[in-house]
N, C-alpha and C positions, 0 to 999 in steps of 0.2 A: 909801329902798330899798324901793320898793313893787313887788310882783310883779303882773303881769296874770293873768288867769284861765288862759291857756294855760301860763304858766310855773308856776303852782301845780299844775296838772294834771300837768305834766312831773315836777315834784319829787315829787308824791304817787305817781305811777306808778313812778318810779325807786326810791323808798323801799320800796314794796310789792314790787317786783321783787327788790331787795336782801334783803328779809326772807324771801321765798320761797326764793331761792337759798341764803341762809344756813341755812335749815331743812334743805335738801338736803345742804349741806355738813356740818351737824351729824350727820345720819344717816350720811353716808359715813364720817365720823370714828368714829362709834360702831361701824360695821361693821369698820373697820380695827382698832380696839381689840379687838373680839370675835374677829376672825380671829387677831390676834397672841396673845391669851390662850389660845384653844382649839386652835390649831395644826392645822387640817385638812390633808388630803393635798396639795391644790394651793394652799397658803398663799401661796407666792411670787408666782404669777401673779395671784392675787386681790388681794394687797396692791399690786402694780404697777398693776392696773386701778383700784383705789380711789385710789391716788396720782394717776394721770392724771385721773380724774374730779374729784378735789379741785382740781387745778390749773385745770381748765376752769371750775369753779364760782368759784374765786377770781378768775380773769380776767373772768368775766361780772360779778361784783360790782364789781370795780374799774372796768371800762369802763361799767357802768351808772351808777355814782356820779360818774364823771369829767366827763361833760357835764351837770352838775346841772340847769341851766335850759334847755339847748338842746333843740330839737325832736329827737325820737328818729328814727332811720333806719327805724323800723317804720312811720312814716307813709307813706313812699314805697312800702312793700310792701303795706300794708293798705288803702290808699285809691287810687282812680283820680285823675287830675288834676282832675276835676270834683267831687271830694269824696265820691263814692259808694264803697261798700265793694267792694274787689277780690275777685271770687268765687274765682279760682284758688287764692290762698293760704288762703281759708276752707276750701275742699275739702281742701287738703293738711293743714290743721290737724285737720279732722274725721278724716281717714284716720290721721294720726299719733296722734290721741287714742284711736282704736279699737285701733290696734296697741299703743300703750303700755298700755292697759287689759288687753289680752290677755296681754302680757308680765308685767304685775303680778299677774294672776290665776295665771298659770303659776308664777311665782316663789313666790307665797304658798302654792300647793298643794305645791310642792317642800319648802317649809319646814315645812308641817304634817305631812306624812307622814314618820315617823321612819325608814322603811326606805331612804330616800334620803340617809342621813347623809353619805356621801362627797360629795354634791352640795350640801351646805349653803352652802359658800362660793360656788359657782356661782350658786345661787339668790339669794344676797345681791347679787351683782354684777348679775344681771338685774334685781333689784328697784331697785337704785340707778339703773340706766340708764332703767328705765321710769318711775320717779318723776320723774327729771330731765326726761324727754321730756314727761310729762303736765304738769309744772309750767310748762315753757316754752310749751306750748300754752295753758295757763291765762293766763299772762302776756300772750300775744298777744291772746287773746280779751278780756281785761280792757282792754288798750290800745284795741282796736277799740271797745269799749263806752264808754270814757272820752272818746275823741276823735272820735266820730262827730258829724258836723255835724247839728244839729237845727234844723228850721225854726222860726222865731219866729212864733207866731200871736198877734197882739195881742188878738183877741177872747177867746181862752182865757186870756191873761195878765191881762186886766181882771177876769175872773170870779174 
């Protein structure tokens, strides 16, 4: 039961993805407990949003771990048929990362300022969405880094 290098990379990437999304899920559950205990004004809507975000994260973890050794569908998105990096998804990931960072900063500022108390649950929901977006961008970039084809230079290998 030997695994080749690509299968090991797939397994490692899937484990890292599951751990990152599990961290997001833990944060979402923490927010759900916080909202349930503190009972803010729009608690019901926020709890429903947390519940659906949790479901999405659970599905992502299950589907990530389901195809354990198989090649991820990210390869077709991230790379051209000749093995070079596809630039359009990279641009989309950069834009999504900037957008997610802006949302995270906004949500953090709403949490810091106490005169926005009625919006604390809304800021937590924005924070959950932005962290989930940023972590999925990180997962994609990690995949690109791990599976990029590297030229073999025998002279450099000998040295």
